[in-house]
N, C-alpha and C positions, 0 to 999 in steps of 0.2 A: 657350699663348697668347703666343708670342714675337712681338715686333714684326718685321714683314717689311720688305723693302727698299722704300723710297718712302713709308713711313708716317711721318707727322709725329711729332716728339718728344712733342707733347702727347697725341696719340692713343696712342703707345707708353706714356706715363706712365699713361694711363687704363686700358690693358690690364693693366699691372703692378698698378695699384691694385685692379682687379677681381679679379685672381688673389689678392692679399693678403686681400681681403674673403672670397673663397671658401675660402681656407685658414684663415680665422679669425685672421690675424696682421696686422691693420691698423696703420698708423702713427698715425692719429687715435684718441685714447683713446675718444671717444664712439662709435666704430664697433666697439669690442670687444664681442663677444657679439651682434652684429647678427643679427636674425632675417632670413634671406635672403628670406623672403616679403615683406619690406619694402624690399628692395633697389631703388634707383632710380638713374637717370642722375645726378641731383644728388649723391647719396651718393658715387658713383664719382668724380665730378668733384672733390668736396671731398677725398676720400682721395688723389687724384692731385695735390692742391695748387692746384687752380683754383677759381673761383667756381662756385656751383650751376648756372649756366646754360651751362657750357662745352660740354657735349655737346648737340647739337641735331639734330633729325630733318631739318632743312632742309639740313644738310651731308652730302653723299653719302658722304664718307669715314667719317662717324660711324655710318652705318646698321648696319654689321656688329656693332660693339660694343653698340649700342643693342639689337639683336636678341639678343645674348648675355645682356645684362642682363635682358631680358624673359623669355628662356628659363630663366634661373637662378631668377627670381622665380616663374615658373609651375611649375617643377620643385619648388621649395620648398613651394609651396601644395599640389601634388598628392601629395607624399610626407610628409604630416603624421604618419603612423604611425612612420616611421623618423626623423622629425625630432625626436621627443621626446628621444631619446638625444643628438642634436646640440644641442638646446636646453639640456639639462642641462649638457652640456660647456661651452657658451657661457656659461651663468650661472656655472658654477664658475670659468671663466677670468676672467670679469668680477669675481667675488668675490676671486680671488687678486690681481688688479690693484688693486682698491679697498683690500684689506688692506695691500698694499705702500704705496699712496699714504697711507693713514691712518697707518702707522708713520712715514713720512717727515714728514708734517705734525705729528704728535705730537712727534717728535724736535725739529723746528724750534721748536715752541711751548715745549717744555721749555728749550731753549737760550735763547730770548728771555726767558722768565721768570727763569731763573738770572741773566742779565745785568741784568735790571731789579732783582732783589733786591740784587745786588752794587752797582749804582749807588745804590740807596736807602740801603744801609749807608754808602757813601762820603759821600753828602750829609749823613747824620746825623753822621758823624765830623767833617766840615768845619763844620757848624753848631755843634757842641759846641766845637770848637777856636776858632771865631770868638767864641763867648760867653765862653770862658775868656780869650781875648786881650783882649776889652773889659774884663772884670772885672779883669785884671791891670793894665791901663793906668789904670783908675780908682783902684786901690790905690796905684800908684806916684805919682800926682799928689797924694795926700793926705798 
């Protein structure tokens, strides 16, 4: 699905996005593990970096890619027996992605909690120093 001569950049981006979706390697995290029987023009548009309504049946140049999307969706619906393995692979890929994201978010949370504890300790030290300073001033004046 290479972009041909005379095809707009937008249409070329949509073709590349469709290929990424078919390969199971989308850029948009929500599209990871996408069931191809649910593939739509709006999903391809979003994956290509456009809004949902970029691909339109009213645009002649868009008809071939819309037909490819429909064919991919129909093929996914018809090959449900072989798609079980693909579905398992998609779910596993999504799980790996979510595990990585969880590890990252957990690490960020731990870093922020450590910083907060350090700040809390510093505030306590400063409050204690302020109390001792006031106490020392009171003793010096008497």
